N, C-alpha and C positions, 0 to 999 in steps of 0.2 A: 536583502536577505537578512533574516534574524534567526539566530539559532540559540537555544538554551541548553545548558548542560547542568550537572549538579551544582557546580560552583560559579559558572560563567554565563554571561550573555554576550554573544557575538552579534554586533550590530553596526550600522553605519556610524561614521564619526559625526559628532555634534560640536557646536561652539564651546560648550562647557568642558570639552576634553583638552583644552589648550595646555593647562598646567601639567596634566599627566603626560601628555605627548611631549612637552618640552623636557620634562624630567627624563624621559626615555631617550629622546633623540639628541640630547645634549651630553649624554653619558658616553665618554670615549670607549669604555669597555663594552657597553651594550651594543654599540654600532661598529665594533672593530672589523666585522666581516661584511659590512654593508658597502655598497659602492659610493658612499658619501662620507664626509667627515662629520664630527659632531656639529650640531646646528645651534646657532644663537637664537634668541627669542623671536627675532623678526623672521628668520628663515623658517622657524617652526610655525609661525602664524600663516605664512604662505603655504607651507606643506599641509597644514590643517585644512585650509580652504580647498586645496586640490583633493584631499582625501574625502572631504564632505561632499564633493561633487562626483565621487566615484563609487561604484558598487563593487570595486575590486579590493578595497581595503576595509576590513571588518575590525572595529575596535573590540578588544577583549576586555570586557568589564566584569569586575568581581561583583557577584550578586550581593555579598554581605555589606558592601559599603559604597558601591557605585564607582569605584576607582578604576580607571583604565590602566591596565598593567601590561598591555602589549597589543599586537595586532596579528591578524591572519590575512595574507594576501591571496586572492583567488583570481588570477588574471586569465581571462578567456583567450584561448588560442584556436587556430584553425583545427578542423577535423574533430570537433567535439572534445577538445582537450582543454585542460586548465593547468596553469602553472601555480603551484602552491609555494607560499613563502610565509615566514613568521618571524616575529621579533618580540622579545619579552624584556621588560624592565629587570635590571639585575637583581633587585630585591626579591624577585619572584622566581629566580632560577631554582632548579632542582626540587620543585614542589609538585610537578606533574601538570602544571597549567597548560603548557604548550602542547603536551600530548593530548590532554582532554579537549582542548580547542581544535586541534588539527584532526583528531579522530572524528569529532562531530562535523566539522566542515567537509571532510572526505565523504562521510556517510550521506550528508545532505546533497553534495554534488553528484554522487553516484545515483542517489534517489531521483535526481532531476534528469538523469539520462546521460550524464557526462561519460564518455568512453574511456578516457585516459587522464590521469593526473600525474604530473611530473614535478620534480623540484631539483634545483641546482644548488650546490653548496660547496664551500671551500673545503678541501680535504683536511686543512688544519683545524676546522671547526668540528671536532669529534662529537660534541654534544648534539650538533645538528644532524649529522648523518646517522648517529645512533638512534635518535628520535625517529627518523624516517624508517629505519630498519624495524624498530618496535611497532611502527604503524603498518608494517607489511609491505613497504616499498622495497624494490630490488634495485641494486646498483646496476645501471645499464651501461655506464661509460665513465671513463676517467680521461678527460680531455687535458692534454699537456700544454701548458703555457698558452691557453686560448684567449685570455682576457687580461686587460690591465686597467686599473682605475687611477693609479698614481704614477708619477715619474720621479726618478732620483734627482739629485742636485744638478746633474749634467743634462737633464731633460730626456733621459732614456726611460722607456717603459719598464715598470716593475711587473713582470709577467706572473700570472697566477694560474694554477690548475683549477679544474672544476670537476666535481663528481656530479653525475646526473642519475637521479633515482626516478623510477616510474612505478605506477600501479594501474592495472586495468580493472575496469568494472566487471564484476562477475567471477 
């Protein structure tokens, strides 16, 4: 899948994206709501290879300079549904790039006949759920302590809540 907007190209990842991906995935603040810790260079190399072999991760490239500033995740799910996700390098926050990329991806997916697109986000990540609402997604659920990614010093799960947002085609 390749999508162009006014300022962006959404495309499959390529080998040349390593440094840009490393800058994003090694940034503790950028990945604070992701289910993984900041990655070192070797982990990012492995992650890039996985992303290059997947149609579910779209690199978000700036047209003006070819820099990859984020990604959009479009994970295919049963019943003509797609899970939407996104991550943006911190230097590009609050400039409308995520909204531009996600709006284009949603339009493309619905144009391909996808029935439903949904997204899950951490309730503490207000920027993420505000973005979904600006895109016309509706909050369908607030799951209480449904997931954990980390454990405390005693090995106990650190439970997190999840907001689920959805949007139907049509």
